[in-house]
VOLO-839027 format. One line per field, with one value per residue (C-alpha): y, z, x. Coordinates in Angstrom, 1 decimal, always signed. Layout:
! residues N
north = c(Y; ...)
up = c(Z; ...)
east = c(X; ...)
***
This chain:
! residues 291
north = c(+13.7; +16.1; +18.5; +21.3; +23.9; +24.4; +26.2; +24.7; +25.8; +24.6; +21.1; +21.1; +21.8; +18.6; +16.8; +17.3; +16.8; +13.2; +12.0; +12.5; +10.6; +13.9; +14.9; +18.3; +17.1; +15.1; +11.9; +9.7; +8.0; +5.0; +6.4; +6.7; +10.0; +9.4; +7.5; +8.2; +4.8; +4.6; +1.8; +0.7; +5.1; +4.2; +2.9; +1.1; -1.2; -4.0; -2.4; +0.7; +2.3; +6.1; +7.1; +10.5; +10.2; +14.0; +15.8; +12.7; +11.5; +7.6; +6.9; +3.0; +1.4; -2.3; -3.6; -7.5; -8.5; -11.4; -12.7; -15.7; -16.8; -16.5; -19.3; -19.4; -19.8; -21.7; -22.3; -18.7; -15.3; -12.1; -8.3; -5.8; -2.2; +1.1; +4.3; +8.2; +11.1; +14.3; +17.0; +18.8; +17.0; +18.9; +21.1; +19.3; +15.9; +18.1; +16.5; +13.6; +14.1; +12.7; +9.4; +9.1; +8.3; +6.8; +3.9; +3.8; +3.0; +0.2; -1.2; -1.4; -3.0; -5.2; -6.3; -6.5; -8.2; -10.8; -13.0; -15.8; -15.8; -12.0; -13.3; -16.6; -16.6; -20.0; -19.0; -16.4; -19.0; -19.6; -22.7; -23.2; -22.2; -20.9; -18.4; -16.4; -13.0; -10.5; -7.7; -3.9; -2.3; +1.8; +4.0; +8.0; +10.4; +13.1; +15.3; +14.9; +15.4; +12.6; +8.9; +7.8; +4.3; +3.6; +4.8; +3.5; +0.2; +0.7; +1.8; -1.0; -3.7; -1.9; -2.4; -5.3; -6.8; -4.7; -6.2; -9.2; -10.8; -12.3; -16.6; -18.1; -21.8; -23.2; -24.7; -27.2; -28.7; -31.6; -30.7; -29.6; -25.5; -24.0; -21.4; -18.5; -17.6; -14.8; -14.7; -11.9; -12.0; -8.8; -11.0; -14.3; -13.6; -14.1; -12.1; -11.9; -13.4; -10.5; -12.1; -12.5; -8.9; -6.8; -3.3; -1.5; +0.5; +3.6; +4.2; +7.2; +8.0; +10.7; +11.7; +8.1; +7.5; +6.3; +7.7; +6.0; +8.0; +11.0; +14.1; +15.9; +18.5; +15.6; +13.0; +16.8; +15.9; +12.8; +10.9; +7.6; +5.7; +1.9; +0.8; -2.8; -4.7; -6.4; -8.9; -8.8; -11.6; -9.6; -11.4; -9.3; -10.0; -7.4; -4.4; -1.4; +1.4; +4.8; +8.4; +9.4; +8.5; +4.9; +2.8; +1.1; -2.9; -2.1; +0.9; -2.0; -4.0; -2.4; -0.9; -3.9; -4.5; -1.9; -1.9; -5.7; -4.5; -1.2; -3.6; -5.4; -3.0; -1.8; -4.7; -4.4; -0.8; -1.7; -4.5; -3.5; -0.4; -2.8; -4.9; -2.2; -0.5; -4.0; -4.5; -1.1; -1.9; +0.1; +2.0; +3.5; +7.2; +8.6; +10.5; +12.5; +14.5; +11.0; +11.8)
up = c(+8.5; +8.0; +10.5; +11.0; +14.1; +15.8; +17.9; +21.6; +20.8; +17.1; +19.2; +21.4; +19.2; +17.0; +19.6; +21.2; +17.9; +17.9; +21.0; +19.5; +16.3; +14.2; +13.0; +11.3; +7.7; +8.9; +8.7; +11.4; +13.3; +11.3; +7.3; +4.6; +2.5; -0.8; -2.8; -6.5; -7.5; -11.4; -12.8; -16.0; -16.2; -16.1; -19.2; -19.3; -16.1; -15.7; -13.4; -12.1; -9.8; -8.4; -5.4; -4.5; -1.0; -1.0; -0.5; -0.7; -3.5; -4.0; -7.7; -6.9; -10.1; -10.2; -12.7; -13.1; -13.8; -13.7; -10.9; -8.9; -5.4; -2.1; -0.4; +2.1; -0.2; -3.6; -5.6; -5.1; -6.5; -4.0; -3.4; -3.4; -2.0; -3.0; -1.7; -2.7; -0.7; -3.1; -1.2; -2.9; -0.7; +1.8; +2.6; +6.0; +3.5; +2.4; +2.6; +5.4; +6.8; +3.3; +3.5; +6.6; +6.1; +2.7; +5.1; +8.0; +4.8; +2.8; +6.7; +7.1; +4.1; +4.3; +7.9; +6.1; +3.5; +4.8; +5.8; +3.3; +2.0; +1.0; -2.6; -3.7; -4.3; -5.5; -8.8; -9.3; -9.4; -12.8; -12.2; -8.4; -7.1; -10.0; -11.8; -10.1; -11.4; -8.1; -8.6; -7.8; -5.9; -6.3; -4.2; -4.9; -2.1; -4.4; -2.2; +1.2; +2.7; +6.1; +6.4; +4.2; +4.7; +4.1; +0.7; +0.3; +0.4; -1.8; -4.4; -4.0; -3.7; -7.2; -8.5; -7.8; -9.6; -12.7; -12.4; -15.8; -16.0; -19.3; -19.7; -19.7; -21.3; -19.8; -22.7; -22.4; -24.6; -25.5; -22.9; -20.0; -20.7; -19.9; -21.8; -21.2; -23.8; -22.7; -25.1; -26.9; -26.6; -24.0; -23.6; -22.8; -18.7; -15.6; -13.5; -9.7; -7.2; -5.0; -2.7; +0.4; -0.3; +3.2; +3.2; +6.2; +8.1; +10.6; +13.7; +15.4; +18.7; +20.1; +23.8; +24.0; +20.8; +17.6; +14.3; +10.4; +7.3; +9.9; +8.2; +9.3; +11.8; +13.1; +13.4; +14.5; +17.7; +17.9; +20.7; +19.1; +15.8; +15.5; +12.1; +11.3; +8.4; +7.3; +4.7; +2.4; +5.3; +8.1; +8.9; +11.1; +9.5; +11.4; +13.8; +14.7; +16.5; +16.3; +18.0; +21.3; +23.0; +24.8; +24.3; +27.3; +26.4; +26.2; +23.3; +21.2; +21.3; +20.0; +17.6; +16.4; +16.2; +14.5; +11.9; +11.1; +10.7; +8.1; +6.5; +5.1; +3.7; +2.1; +1.3; -1.5; -2.4; -3.9; -5.7; -7.1; -8.6; -10.0; -11.2; -13.5; -14.2; -15.9; -17.4; -19.5; -21.2; -23.1; -23.7; -20.2; -20.1; -18.5; -15.6; -13.3; -14.0; -16.8; -18.7)
east = c(+6.5; +4.6; +2.2; +0.1; +0.2; -2.6; -4.3; -5.8; -8.8; -8.7; -7.6; -10.1; -12.9; -11.5; -11.4; -15.0; -16.0; -14.4; -16.4; -19.3; -18.3; -18.9; -15.9; -14.8; -14.9; -18.3; -17.3; -18.3; -15.2; -14.6; -15.6; -12.6; -12.7; -12.7; -10.2; -9.3; -7.3; -6.3; -3.8; -2.2; -0.9; +2.6; +4.0; +7.3; +6.5; +5.3; +1.6; +1.1; -1.4; -2.1; -4.7; -5.2; -6.3; -8.2; -4.1; -2.0; -1.1; +1.0; +2.3; +3.4; +5.6; +6.3; +8.8; +9.3; +12.9; +14.7; +16.8; +18.5; +16.2; +17.0; +19.5; +16.7; +13.8; +14.8; +12.0; +10.4; +10.5; +10.5; +9.7; +11.7; +10.2; +11.9; +10.0; +11.2; +9.5; +9.3; +10.6; +7.7; +5.0; +5.7; +9.1; +9.3; +10.3; +13.7; +17.0; +17.7; +13.4; +12.3; +15.5; +14.4; +10.0; +11.2; +13.2; +10.7; +7.6; +9.7; +10.5; +6.9; +5.9; +8.6; +6.9; +3.4; +4.5; +6.7; +3.2; +3.3; +0.1; +0.2; +1.5; +2.4; +5.9; +6.4; +4.4; +7.2; +9.7; +11.2; +14.1; +14.5; +17.9; +18.3; +15.9; +13.0; +10.7; +11.5; +9.1; +10.6; +7.7; +8.9; +6.6; +6.7; +4.9; +4.0; +1.9; +1.2; -2.2; -2.3; -3.1; -0.1; +0.0; -3.3; -2.8; +0.5; -0.9; -4.0; -2.0; +0.4; -2.3; -4.0; -0.4; -0.3; -3.2; -2.5; +1.1; +1.9; +5.0; +5.6; +5.0; +8.4; +9.7; +12.9; +15.0; +17.7; +20.0; +21.8; +24.8; +22.3; +22.6; +18.8; +17.8; +14.9; +12.5; +10.0; +6.8; +6.5; +2.9; +1.5; -1.5; +0.3; +1.2; +1.3; -1.4; -0.9; -3.7; -3.9; -6.8; -5.0; -2.7; -3.1; -4.4; -2.8; -5.6; -4.3; -6.1; -5.3; -6.6; -8.0; -9.1; -11.6; -12.0; -10.2; -10.5; -9.3; -8.5; -6.6; -6.1; -3.2; -5.0; -6.3; -2.5; -1.8; -4.7; -3.4; +0.3; -0.4; -1.8; -1.7; -1.0; -3.6; -2.4; -5.7; -6.4; -9.9; -10.8; -9.9; -7.4; -4.9; -1.2; +0.9; +0.7; +2.3; +2.3; +3.8; +3.5; +5.2; +2.1; +0.7; -2.1; -4.0; -5.0; -8.2; -8.1; -5.2; -8.2; -11.6; -8.9; -7.7; -11.3; -12.1; -9.2; -10.4; -14.2; -13.3; -10.4; -12.8; -14.8; -12.0; -11.3; -14.2; -14.6; -10.8; -11.6; -14.7; -12.9; -10.2; -12.6; -14.7; -11.4; -10.2; -13.5; -13.4; -10.1; -8.3; -11.8; -11.5; -10.5; -7.4; -7.8; -5.4; -1.5; -0.7; -4.4)
***
C-alpha cells in the first residue's frame, strides 16, 4: 500500500486535531471528501463508472458474457472480480506490490458480495444448469490517494447501476435442441437492482477516535482500520480489520455504529447522483479524461 513519511511533530498535529473533531483539511471525523462520479464512459462494456476521490482515481468496467452456472448454484449467474493496480498510481505498486494489493482488493470484493441479497443472481440465469450471465468486473486503480476500498466500492455500485444486459429468448426445435437469441434492441435489456449492493466504509483509528475517508497522511497516523460493508438500509454485511495495531471491543462497537450511520448517508448521496445523471440521458456532458 502507498504510504507517506511524516515527522513526529506532523503526526502529533494530526492526532491532536482528530481528538478535537477537527482534521487538517477542516472536516469532522465523520465527513467524506467530495467525490466525482461518472457512469457510462467506456463504450465496449455493459456498464462502467469512474470515481475520483480527490487524489484517488478508480475506473470500473463490467462486461456481461454468457457462461455456465456453477454446479452448486445451477439457477444463478455470478460475478468475477479482476483488479489491476497501475504502477503509475504510486511508485510502491511497481512489480509484486501491485499484484498483492490487487489480490487483496479482489478478495475483499468477493467477501463483500458473498451476501446472497447483494445482487439478484437468479435474474442472471438464462437456462438452469446450462446458460447464465457472468459479470466480469474489472477494477483499474489509476491513482492512489488514500481510502481506496471505499472509492472502489462506490465505483463498483455505480457501474452495476449502469450495467445493461441484453434480453434473450431460448428457442427449442422439434429435436429439443436449444438456441439462444439475443435482442438487437439496445433498450430491450435487463437492469440490475442495486438497492442491496453494499458500500465499504473504512474507519481508521487515530489516537482515541476514528475517522472515515482518511487521507494518506491520516492513514500514516493509524495503526488499525476497520472495513465495514453496509447496505443502503444500514445492514452490516461484512467486516475486516486491516493494519498492524489492535482494536479493543468497545472501539469496534463504536466503529460499527459509525460505519452504519455514515454508510446510509453515503448510499443516499450516491443514488441521488446516479439518478440525476441517468435523467439527463445522452445529453449529459462528458467530463474527466474521457470528455
